[in-house]
C-alpha positions as CSV (number, residue, x, y, z in Angstrom):
1,X,-25.3,-9.7,-13.0
2,X,-25.8,-6.8,-10.9
3,X,-22.9,-4.4,-10.3
4,X,-22.9,-3.0,-6.9
5,X,-22.3,0.6,-6.5
6,X,-19.5,2.9,-7.1
7,X,-17.0,3.9,-4.4
8,X,-15.9,7.2,-5.1
9,X,-13.6,7.2,-2.0
10,X,-11.1,4.8,-2.9
11,X,-8.7,6.5,-5.4
12,X,-8.6,9.1,-2.9
13,X,-7.5,6.1,-0.1
14,X,-4.7,5.2,-2.7
15,X,-3.7,8.7,-3.1
16,X,-3.0,9.6,0.5
17,X,-1.6,5.9,0.6
18,X,1.0,6.7,-2.7
19,X,1.8,9.9,-0.8
20,X,3.0,7.4,2.0
21,X,4.9,5.5,-0.3
22,X,6.6,8.2,-1.5
23,X,7.7,9.8,1.3
24,X,9.1,6.8,3.1
25,X,11.1,6.4,-0.1
26,X,12.1,10.2,-0.3
27,X,13.3,10.0,3.0
28,X,14.6,6.5,3.7
29,X,18.4,7.5,2.7
30,X,17.6,10.8,4.9
31,X,17.4,8.4,7.8
32,X,20.9,7.1,7.8
33,X,22.8,10.1,6.0
34,X,21.6,12.8,8.4
35,X,22.2,11.3,11.8
36,X,23.3,14.2,13.9
37,X,21.7,16.7,11.4
38,X,19.6,19.6,12.8
39,X,16.6,17.9,10.7
40,X,17.5,14.3,11.6
41,X,14.0,14.4,13.9
42,X,11.9,15.8,10.8
43,X,13.3,12.8,8.5
44,X,12.5,10.4,11.0
45,X,9.2,11.6,11.9
46,X,8.0,11.8,8.0
47,X,9.8,8.4,7.9
48,X,8.0,6.5,10.7
49,X,4.9,8.3,10.3
50,X,4.4,7.8,6.6
51,X,4.9,3.7,7.2
52,X,1.4,3.5,6.3
53,X,0.9,2.9,2.2
54,X,1.9,-0.8,2.1
55,X,-0.7,-1.8,4.4
56,X,-2.9,0.6,3.2
57,X,-2.8,-0.6,-0.4
58,X,-3.2,-4.7,1.0
59,X,-6.0,-3.5,3.5
60,X,-7.6,-1.7,-0.1
61,X,-7.1,-5.0,-2.2
62,X,-8.7,-7.2,0.3
63,X,-11.4,-4.3,0.7
64,X,-12.4,-4.2,-2.9
65,X,-12.3,-7.8,-3.5
66,X,-14.4,-8.7,-0.8
67,X,-17.1,-6.1,-1.1
68,X,-17.8,-7.1,-4.7
69,X,-17.4,-10.9,-4.7
70,X,-18.9,-11.7,-1.3
71,X,-22.3,-10.5,-1.9
72,X,-22.8,-12.4,-4.8
73,X,-22.4,-16.0,-6.5
74,X,-18.6,-17.0,-7.1
75,X,-18.3,-19.7,-9.6
76,X,-16.1,-21.7,-11.9
77,X,-16.0,-19.3,-14.7
78,X,-15.5,-16.3,-12.4
79,X,-12.6,-17.9,-10.7
80,X,-11.1,-18.3,-14.1
81,X,-11.7,-14.8,-14.7
82,X,-10.7,-13.7,-11.9
83,X,-7.3,-15.4,-12.3
84,X,-7.0,-14.6,-16.0
85,X,-7.5,-10.7,-15.0
86,X,-4.5,-11.2,-12.5
87,X,-2.1,-12.6,-14.7
88,X,-2.7,-9.8,-17.4
89,X,-3.0,-6.9,-15.3
90,X,-0.5,-7.8,-12.3
91,X,1.9,-10.6,-13.5
92,X,2.9,-9.5,-16.9
93,X,3.6,-5.7,-15.2
94,X,5.6,-7.6,-12.1
95,X,7.5,-9.3,-14.5
96,X,8.4,-6.3,-17.0
97,X,9.4,-4.5,-14.1
98,X,11.5,-6.8,-12.5
99,X,13.5,-7.3,-15.3
100,X,14.0,-3.7,-15.6
101,X,15.1,-2.9,-12.2
102,X,16.9,-5.7,-12.0
103,X,19.0,-4.7,-14.8
104,X,19.3,-1.2,-14.3
105,X,20.5,-2.2,-10.6
106,X,22.6,-4.8,-11.9
107,X,24.6,-2.0,-14.2
108,X,24.4,0.7,-11.6
109,X,26.3,-1.2,-8.8
110,X,29.1,-1.9,-11.3
111,X,28.1,-5.8,-12.7
112,X,29.5,-6.6,-15.7
113,X,27.7,-7.8,-18.9
114,X,27.3,-12.1,-18.0
115,X,23.9,-13.1,-19.0
116,X,24.9,-16.8,-16.8
117,X,25.6,-14.9,-13.7
118,X,22.5,-12.1,-14.1
119,X,20.2,-14.8,-15.0
120,X,21.1,-17.3,-12.2
121,X,20.8,-14.1,-9.7
122,X,17.4,-12.8,-11.3
123,X,15.5,-16.0,-11.0
124,X,15.5,-16.6,-7.4
125,X,14.9,-12.7,-6.9
126,X,11.8,-12.9,-9.3
127,X,10.3,-15.3,-7.8
128,X,10.3,-14.5,-4.1
129,X,9.7,-10.3,-5.4
130,X,13.2,-9.0,-4.3
131,X,14.1,-7.5,-8.2
132,X,14.1,-4.6,-6.4
133,X,13.3,-3.0,-2.9
134,X,9.4,-2.0,-3.7
135,X,8.3,-5.1,-6.2
136,X,8.0,-6.9,-2.9
137,X,4.8,-5.8,-2.1
138,X,2.9,-7.3,-5.3
139,X,4.5,-10.7,-4.5
140,X,2.8,-10.4,-1.2
141,X,-0.3,-9.4,-3.2
142,X,0.2,-12.5,-5.5
143,X,0.1,-14.7,-2.3
144,X,-3.1,-13.0,-1.4
145,X,-4.5,-13.9,-4.5
146,X,-4.4,-17.0,-4.4
147,X,-5.4,-17.4,-1.1
148,X,-8.8,-15.0,-1.8
149,X,-11.2,-18.1,-3.4
150,X,-10.7,-19.9,-0.5
151,X,-10.8,-17.6,2.1
152,X,-14.0,-15.9,0.4
153,X,-15.6,-19.3,0.6
154,X,-14.4,-19.8,4.2
155,X,-16.4,-16.5,5.3
156,X,-19.3,-17.2,2.8
157,X,-19.9,-20.8,4.5
158,X,-19.2,-19.6,8.3
159,X,-21.3,-15.9,8.6
160,X,-19.9,-16.3,12.3
161,X,-16.2,-16.2,11.3
162,X,-17.1,-13.0,8.8
163,X,-17.9,-11.3,11.7
164,X,-15.0,-11.5,13.6
165,X,-12.5,-11.9,10.6
166,X,-10.7,-8.6,12.0
167,X,-9.5,-10.5,15.1
168,X,-8.9,-13.7,13.8
169,X,-6.3,-11.9,11.2
170,X,-4.9,-9.8,14.1
171,X,-4.2,-13.4,15.8
172,X,-2.9,-15.4,13.0
173,X,-0.4,-12.8,12.2
174,X,1.0,-12.2,15.8
175,X,1.0,-16.3,16.2
176,X,3.4,-15.8,12.7
177,X,5.1,-12.9,14.3
178,X,5.9,-14.7,17.8
179,X,6.5,-18.3,16.4
180,X,9.2,-16.8,14.1
181,X,10.9,-14.4,17.1
182,X,10.9,-17.9,19.2
183,X,11.6,-20.8,16.6
184,X,11.1,-20.2,12.9
185,X,13.4,-17.3,12.3
186,X,12.0,-17.0,8.8
187,X,14.4,-14.5,6.9
188,X,12.7,-11.6,5.0
189,X,9.8,-12.1,7.1
190,X,7.6,-9.0,5.6
191,X,8.0,-10.8,1.9
192,X,5.5,-13.2,3.3
193,X,1.8,-12.6,3.3
194,X,1.2,-13.7,6.6
195,X,2.8,-10.8,8.0
196,X,0.1,-8.9,6.8
197,X,-3.4,-11.0,7.7
198,X,-4.6,-8.2,10.0
199,X,-5.1,-5.9,6.9
200,X,-6.1,-8.4,4.5
201,X,-8.9,-9.7,7.1
202,X,-9.6,-6.1,7.9
203,X,-10.1,-5.5,4.4
204,X,-12.6,-8.1,3.9
205,X,-14.4,-7.6,7.4
206,X,-15.0,-3.7,5.6
207,X,-15.5,-5.2,2.4
208,X,-18.5,-7.4,3.9
209,X,-20.2,-4.6,5.8
210,X,-18.9,-1.9,4.3
211,X,-22.6,-0.4,4.4
212,X,-23.0,-0.2,8.3
213,X,-18.6,0.7,8.8
214,X,-19.5,3.6,6.0
215,X,-22.5,4.9,8.2
216,X,-20.1,4.2,11.7
217,X,-17.3,6.6,10.1
218,X,-19.5,9.0,8.5
219,X,-22.6,9.7,10.4
220,X,-23.3,10.6,14.3
221,X,-26.2,12.6,13.9
222,X,-29.3,9.8,13.0
223,X,-27.1,6.8,15.3
224,X,-28.8,5.2,18.6
225,X,-26.2,6.6,20.6
226,X,-24.9,10.1,18.8
227,X,-22.1,10.4,21.9
228,X,-21.1,7.3,21.8
229,X,-20.3,7.5,18.5
230,X,-18.3,10.7,18.5
231,X,-16.4,8.9,21.1
232,X,-15.8,6.1,19.2
233,X,-14.2,8.4,16.7
234,X,-12.5,10.2,19.1
235,X,-10.7,7.0,20.4
236,X,-10.1,6.0,16.6
237,X,-7.8,8.9,16.2
238,X,-6.3,9.1,19.3
239,X,-5.1,5.4,19.5
240,X,-3.6,6.3,15.7
241,X,-1.7,9.4,16.9
242,X,-0.6,8.1,20.5
243,X,1.1,4.4,18.4
244,X,2.2,6.6,15.7
245,X,4.2,8.6,17.8
246,X,5.3,6.3,20.0
247,X,6.8,4.3,17.3
248,X,8.3,7.3,16.4
249,X,10.1,7.8,19.2
250,X,11.6,4.2,19.7
251,X,12.7,4.6,16.2
252,X,14.4,7.6,16.9
253,X,16.2,6.6,19.7
254,X,17.5,3.6,17.7
255,X,18.5,5.2,15.2
256,X,20.3,8.2,16.6
257,X,21.2,6.9,20.0
258,X,21.7,3.5,19.6
259,X,18.3,2.5,22.5
260,X,16.9,-0.8,21.5
261,X,13.8,-2.5,22.4
262,X,12.4,-6.1,21.4
263,X,11.6,-6.3,17.9
264,X,8.3,-7.3,18.4
265,X,7.5,-3.9,20.4
266,X,8.3,-2.0,17.3
267,X,5.6,-4.2,15.6
268,X,3.0,-4.2,18.2
269,X,3.3,-0.2,17.8
270,X,3.6,-0.6,13.3
271,X,1.1,-2.9,13.2
272,X,-1.7,-0.4,15.4
273,X,-0.8,2.3,14.0
274,X,-1.1,0.9,10.4
275,X,-4.3,-0.6,11.2
276,X,-5.9,2.7,12.9
277,X,-4.4,4.7,9.8
278,X,-6.8,2.4,7.4
279,X,-10.2,3.8,9.1
280,X,-8.5,7.0,9.7
281,X,-7.8,7.4,5.7
282,X,-11.0,5.9,5.0
283,X,-13.0,8.6,7.2
284,X,-10.9,11.0,5.4
285,X,-12.1,10.1,2.1
286,X,-15.7,10.0,2.6
287,X,-15.5,13.0,4.8
288,X,-13.5,15.3,2.0
289,X,-14.7,13.3,-1.2
290,X,-17.0,15.4,-2.4
291,X,-15.2,18.6,-2.1
292,X,-14.4,20.0,-5.5
293,X,-10.8,21.6,-4.2
294,X,-7.1,21.4,-5.8
295,X,-5.9,19.3,-3.4
296,X,-8.9,16.6,-3.5
297,X,-8.5,16.4,-6.9
298,X,-4.7,16.2,-6.5
299,X,-5.1,13.1,-4.5
300,X,-7.5,11.6,-6.8
301,X,-5.6,11.7,-9.5
302,X,-2.5,10.2,-7.8
303,X,-5.0,7.3,-6.8
304,X,-6.4,6.8,-10.1
305,X,-2.4,6.5,-11.8
306,X,-0.9,4.9,-8.5
307,X,0.1,1.9,-9.5
308,X,2.1,3.2,-12.2
309,X,3.7,5.7,-9.9
310,X,4.3,3.0,-7.7
311,X,6.8,0.8,-10.5
312,X,8.1,3.8,-11.7
313,X,9.4,6.3,-8.8
314,X,12.0,4.1,-7.6
315,X,13.7,4.5,-10.7
316,X,13.4,8.3,-10.5
317,X,14.9,8.3,-6.6
318,X,17.6,6.5,-8.2
319,X,18.8,8.6,-11.0
320,X,18.1,11.7,-8.5
321,X,19.9,10.3,-5.8
322,X,23.3,10.5,-8.3
323,X,23.1,14.2,-8.1
324,X,23.7,14.7,-4.3
325,X,25.1,18.4,-3.4
326,X,28.4,18.5,-2.0
327,X,27.3,20.3,0.8
328,X,26.7,20.0,4.8
329,X,24.2,22.8,4.9
330,X,21.0,21.5,6.8
331,X,18.9,23.8,4.7
332,X,20.3,22.8,1.5
333,X,19.9,19.1,2.0
334,X,16.5,19.7,3.1
335,X,15.5,21.5,-0.1
336,X,16.8,18.6,-1.7
337,X,15.5,15.7,-0.3
338,X,12.1,17.7,-0.8
339,X,13.0,18.1,-4.1
340,X,13.1,13.8,-4.4
341,X,10.1,13.7,-3.0
342,X,8.7,16.4,-5.4
343,X,10.7,14.7,-8.8
344,X,9.4,10.8,-7.5
345,X,5.8,12.1,-7.6
346,X,6.0,14.5,-10.6
347,X,8.1,13.0,-12.8
348,X,6.6,9.6,-12.1
349,X,3.1,10.7,-12.5
350,X,4.2,12.8,-16.0
351,X,5.6,9.7,-17.3
352,X,2.7,7.1,-16.0
353,X,0.3,9.6,-17.7
354,X,2.4,10.1,-21.0
355,X,3.0,6.4,-21.8
356,X,-1.2,5.8,-20.9
357,X,-1.8,8.1,-23.9
358,X,0.2,5.6,-26.1
359,X,-2.6,3.1,-26.3
360,X,-4.3,0.2,-25.5
361,X,-0.9,-1.7,-25.3
362,X,0.2,0.1,-22.3
363,X,-1.7,-2.5,-20.0
364,X,1.5,-4.7,-20.2
365,X,3.4,-1.9,-18.1
366,X,0.7,-0.8,-15.6
367,X,-2.1,-3.1,-15.7
368,X,-5.4,-1.6,-16.2
369,X,-6.8,1.9,-15.6
370,X,-9.6,2.0,-13.0
371,X,-12.7,3.3,-14.5
372,X,-12.7,6.5,-11.9
373,X,-10.5,8.0,-15.2
374,X,-12.6,7.7,-18.0
375,X,-14.3,10.2,-18.9
376,X,-17.9,11.3,-17.4
377,X,-16.9,9.0,-14.3
378,X,-17.5,10.0,-10.9
379,X,-15.8,7.5,-9.3
380,X,-14.2,4.2,-10.0
381,X,-16.0,1.4,-10.0
382,X,-16.1,-0.9,-6.5
383,X,-14.5,-4.2,-8.6
384,X,-11.4,-2.1,-9.4
385,X,-8.7,-3.9,-7.8
386,X,-6.2,-1.9,-5.3
387,X,-3.3,-3.1,-6.2
388,X,-2.0,0.7,-6.3
389,X,-4.7,1.6,-8.6
390,X,-4.9,-0.9,-11.0
391,X,-7.0,-3.7,-13.0
392,X,-11.0,-5.0,-12.0
393,X,-12.0,-7.5,-9.6
394,X,-15.2,-7.7,-11.4
395,X,-15.6,-9.1,-15.1
């Protein structure tokens, strides 16, 4: 079966998204504990501006799957292999880290050894992605993997639907938002895939039409209307920056001054910000991916190991936060929070990198290493899935 071209830009986008996740988690306590501090505006800015990691990873998961599978047959043996890979490289690490984080959190919060009570608490959390705060993302992706064959079949069968699937995803997501606000009141709304359909379908649309989208994002010189294309780029970046700044301002007023707006207003600006972020990150990766700078290589390495970093970093932060300095000095506390970000990145990376060297069995912890890290490979295979930095979608 013919393989599609390698996508060297994907690891960079993973790296950008992973840094967003780390920034949000490194500043989350600061947005609560540092209200009134001289640097609260900075903490709030970094926290809200960076709330793009999960949505970008969802976009990437869908993008890679549809890029890889849409333009080739998808038969029964492909379906079986698809789910076998996800069972091995996603569900197994998910279960192991759910047990690990649940146990650590149980004792860290002063729980006593009571196996029956622990199991009664653990099983519902495992089934809903709540064993620890970051594991909901994998729970969401599992839902998307269950939906993928059906959505793929529909988009293959109805080509016109594939052309407008971004709009369909936005509409369906907002039907869920509006219905939940008015009638359903689903608890933990963001633990369910319906809350992220716009990103899923944006990824599907880009995966299906990637060559044309890539051309639009990178090439104005050979476009039929170069000025119009550059105007489109300017509109994309302006919308991205403006929506992010408005959302940051709304959250600043909410957190510091208690000024509330309707929850759907926050959702609207966050949705526009994060959707445009996916395109901005992809365009940036396409632009800088060929450069040999240390920064580009660093982001690419983060992207390669992003799944492991994603799984491990909350444990690093949990330990780090136990050693908060006993001071009210704003500069010292700023340095301490910055140290948390550095520790979450560096320690997690070194742990994952080191454990990876122990042998092939480490897939049970971190899934399958993307092809981009194999010796002599320029990038990752287009078949590599994008639950941060893991497993192949293709056989």
